[in-house]
C-alpha positions in Angstrom: -8.3 -2.8 -20.7 -8.1 0.4 -18.9 -7.6 -0.2 -15.2 -8.3 3.5 -14.0 -10.9 3.9 -11.6 -9.7 7.2 -10.7 -12.9 8.9 -12.1 -15.6 6.3 -10.5 -17.7 7.5 -7.8 -17.7 4.0 -6.6 -14.7 2.3 -5.0 -15.8 -1.1 -6.3 -13.2 -3.8 -7.2 -12.8 -4.9 -10.8 -12.3 -8.5 -11.8 -11.3 -7.7 -15.2 -7.9 -8.8 -16.3 -4.9 -6.3 -16.8 -2.0 -6.1 -19.5 1.4 -5.0 -19.6 0.6 -1.5 -20.9 -2.0 -0.6 -18.1 0.5 0.9 -15.8 4.4 1.2 -14.8 3.7 -1.9 -12.6 0.8 -4.3 -13.4 -0.3 -7.6 -11.5 -2.6 -9.7 -13.3 -4.1 -12.9 -11.4 -1.2 -12.9 -9.0 -1.6 -15.9 -6.5 0.7 -17.2 -3.7 0.1 -20.3 -1.9 2.2 -21.6 0.9 0.9 -25.4 1.3 -2.7 -25.4 1.9 -2.7 -21.4 2.6 -3.5 -18.9 0.1 -1.9 -15.6 1.1 -2.6 -13.6 -2.1 -5.5 -14.9 -4.3 -6.1 -13.9 -8.0 -5.1 -10.4 -7.3 -5.0 -7.8 -10.2 -4.3 -4.1 -10.4 -2.0 -1.6 -12.2 -0.1 1.4 -10.8 -0.1 4.4 -12.9 3.3 6.2 -13.6 3.8 9.0 -11.3 0.9 8.4 -8.9 1.3 7.4 -5.1 -1.0 4.3 -4.6 -2.3 3.2 -1.4 -2.0 -0.7 -0.8 -4.7 -1.0 2.0 -5.7 -4.1 4.0 -6.0 -5.3 7.7 -3.2 -7.3 9.3 -2.5 -10.8 7.4 -4.3 -9.5 4.3 -1.5 -10.2 2.0 0.3 -7.0 1.7 3.8 -7.9 2.3 3.6 -11.1 0.7 2.5 -9.3 -2.5 5.5 -6.8 -1.9 7.4 -10.0 -1.7 6.2 -11.5 -4.9 6.5 -8.4 -6.8 10.1 -7.9 -5.7 11.3 -11.3 -6.5 11.7 -12.4 -2.7 8.9 -15.0 -3.4 8.0 -16.5 -6.8 4.3 -16.2 -7.6 2.1 -19.6 -7.6 0.2 -18.1 -10.5 -0.4 -15.0 -12.4 2.0 -12.3 -14.0 3.9 -9.2 -12.9 4.6 -6.6 -15.6 7.2 -3.7 -15.1 7.6 -1.1 -17.6 6.0 -3.5 -19.9 8.3 -6.5 -19.3 7.1 -9.9 -17.8 9.4 -9.7 -14.7 7.4 -12.6 -12.8 9.5 -14.3 -10.5 12.6 -12.4 -11.4 15.2 -11.9 -8.3 15.0 -8.9 -6.1 18.7 -7.9 -7.4 17.4 -8.1 -10.9 14.4 -5.8 -9.9 16.6 -3.2 -8.3 18.7 -3.3 -11.6 15.5 -2.7 -13.3 14.6 0.3 -11.1 12.3 -1.0 -8.2 13.2 -0.4 -4.7 11.6 -1.3 -1.4 11.7 0.0 2.3 11.0 -2.2 5.2 9.0 -1.3 8.5 11.8 -3.4 10.5 14.9 -1.1 9.5 18.1 -2.8 8.4 21.0 -0.4 8.8 24.4 -1.1 9.3 25.1 -0.3 13.0 28.6 -0.2 12.9 28.7 2.4 10.0 27.8 5.9 10.0 24.8 7.5 8.2 26.5 8.5 5.2 28.5 5.2 5.0 25.1 3.3 5.2 23.8 5.3 2.2 27.3 5.0 0.2 27.3 1.2 0.6 23.9 1.1 -1.3 25.4 3.2 -4.0 28.0 0.4 -4.7 27.2 -2.6 -7.2 25.9 -5.5 -5.2 26.3 -3.7 -1.8 29.8 -4.7 -1.6 32.5 -2.1 -0.7 35.3 -1.3 1.4 35.5 1.9 3.7 38.2 3.2 1.3 35.7 3.4 -1.2 33.5 6.0 0.6 36.2 8.7 -0.4 35.3 11.3 -3.0 32.7 11.0 -5.4 30.9 8.2 -3.6 30.8 10.2 -0.4 29.6 13.2 -2.4 26.5 11.3 -4.0 25.8 9.6 -0.4 25.9 12.9 1.5 23.5 14.5 -1.5 20.9 11.8 -0.8 21.0 12.0 3.2 20.5 15.9 2.4 17.5 14.9 0.1 15.8 12.7 3.0 16.7 15.4 5.8 19.7 13.8 7.3 22.5 16.2 6.2 23.4 17.4 9.7 23.6 13.5 11.0 26.1 12.2 8.3 28.8 11.1 10.9 26.4 9.8 13.3 25.5 5.9 13.9 22.1 4.5 13.1 21.6 3.9 17.1 21.7 7.6 17.7 18.8 8.4 15.3 15.2 8.6 16.4 12.3 6.5 15.0 11.7 8.9 12.4 15.4 9.5 11.3 15.8 5.4 10.8 12.8 5.9 8.4 14.6 8.6 6.6 17.9 6.7 6.5 16.0 3.8 5.1 14.6 5.9 2.3 18.0 7.2 1.8 19.4 3.7 1.2 16.4 2.9 -1.2 17.0 6.2 -3.0 20.9 5.3 -3.3 19.7 2.5 -5.9 18.1 5.4 -8.0 14.6 3.8 -8.3 11.8 4.7 -10.7 9.3 3.0 -8.2 9.4 2.7 -4.7 7.3 0.2 -2.5 7.2 1.9 0.8 6.0 -0.4 4.1 4.7 1.3 6.9 6.1 4.8 6.7 3.8 6.3 9.7 4.3 3.7 12.2 5.1 4.9 15.4 5.5 8.7 14.3 3.8 11.4 15.8 1.3 13.7 13.8 4.2 16.4 13.2 6.4 13.6 12.1 3.9 12.0 9.9 3.4 15.2 7.9 7.0 15.6 7.7 7.4 12.3 6.0 4.1 12.8 3.8 5.9 16.1 2.5 9.1 14.1 1.9 7.3 11.3 0.0 5.2 14.0 -2.1 8.5 15.5 -2.8 10.1 12.2 -4.1 6.8 11.9 -6.5 7.6 15.6 -7.7 11.1 14.2 -8.7 9.5 11.5 -10.7 9.1 8.4 -8.3 6.2 6.4 -8.4 5.1 4.9 -5.2 3.2 2.0 -3.7 2.5 2.8 0.2 1.3 0.5 2.8 0.5 1.9 6.3 -2.3 1.3 9.0 -2.5 5.4 9.6 -5.3 5.7 7.6 -5.8 9.4 8.3 -2.5 10.1 7.4 -2.4 7.4 4.4 -5.6 8.6 2.8 -4.3 12.2 2.9 -1.2 11.3 1.0 -2.4 9.0 -1.7 -4.0 9.7 -5.1 -5.8 6.2 -5.2 -6.1 3.2 -3.1 -6.6 -0.6 -3.4 -7.9 -2.3 -0.7 -7.4 -6.3 -0.1 -8.9 -8.9 2.3 -8.0 -12.4 2.6 -5.3 -11.8 -0.3 -8.4 -10.5 -2.8 -9.0 -7.1 -3.8 -12.3 -5.7 -2.3 -12.3 -2.0 -3.5 -10.3 0.5 -5.5 -10.7 4.1 -5.9 -10.0 7.6 -4.9 -9.5 8.1 -0.9 -12.9 9.7 -0.5 -14.8 6.9 -2.4 -12.6 4.2 -0.3 -13.7 6.1 2.9 -17.5 5.6 1.9 -17.1 1.9 0.9 -19.2 -0.4 3.4 -17.0 -3.2 2.3 -13.8 -1.4 3.5 -15.5 0.0 6.4 -16.5 -3.2 7.6 -13.0 -5.1 6.6 -10.8 -2.5 7.9 -12.5 0.2 10.2 -15.1 -2.1 12.1 -17.9 -0.6 10.1 -17.0 2.9 11.1 -16.0 5.5 8.5 -12.2 6.8 9.0 
């Protein structure tokens, strides 16, 4: 089926099934239970190649659990995940990275005893295992190029604890880019940023899309997120309640009630 709701005036969610050819990343009937708790409930949507998709929902809606099921951190209880047409349901995180998918985390995880360029260089090495002697030559040059790409070229030899919050986010993106992803799952990139920093990170993410990287972005800064994305999928209690363009999402009364307390963002 065609899962594209981008031309719809309504942001209404669909319950139709999806198949492997509906997008670069496709979830069909994804369900994750932890004992008696259903964290993700029969969730289906497709991510189109080259788009920036917003994945929206209130705290506890199941967004992080969905990311974990896609990246292989958790095996789904039911349902299917396809990536580039291949069934990758339950594949390991390492396997997903090899396939071209990467993820950033809201809780940054740099190596604080390594410099910025060393942190990125280590992500270039297979299985992330390297000695400092491996940071010479081509590996360091590649890492330095990535640091420049994310706006850290003037901080190569600083340690992560010398970076401001926005700088740590850029480092997190740099470490993800070091794995050469086709698709990037971005978790809360605007959290704790000023309006000016949000604009800068948005510009960076848009430029990464221009370079051919597809993105799924979660964030609670709705003004910043809706200005960035092409389309949104909205979930509540692990289920999809709406899907559509940002303007349709803003107008949808279910989204306003679930996420914005009944007010238009």
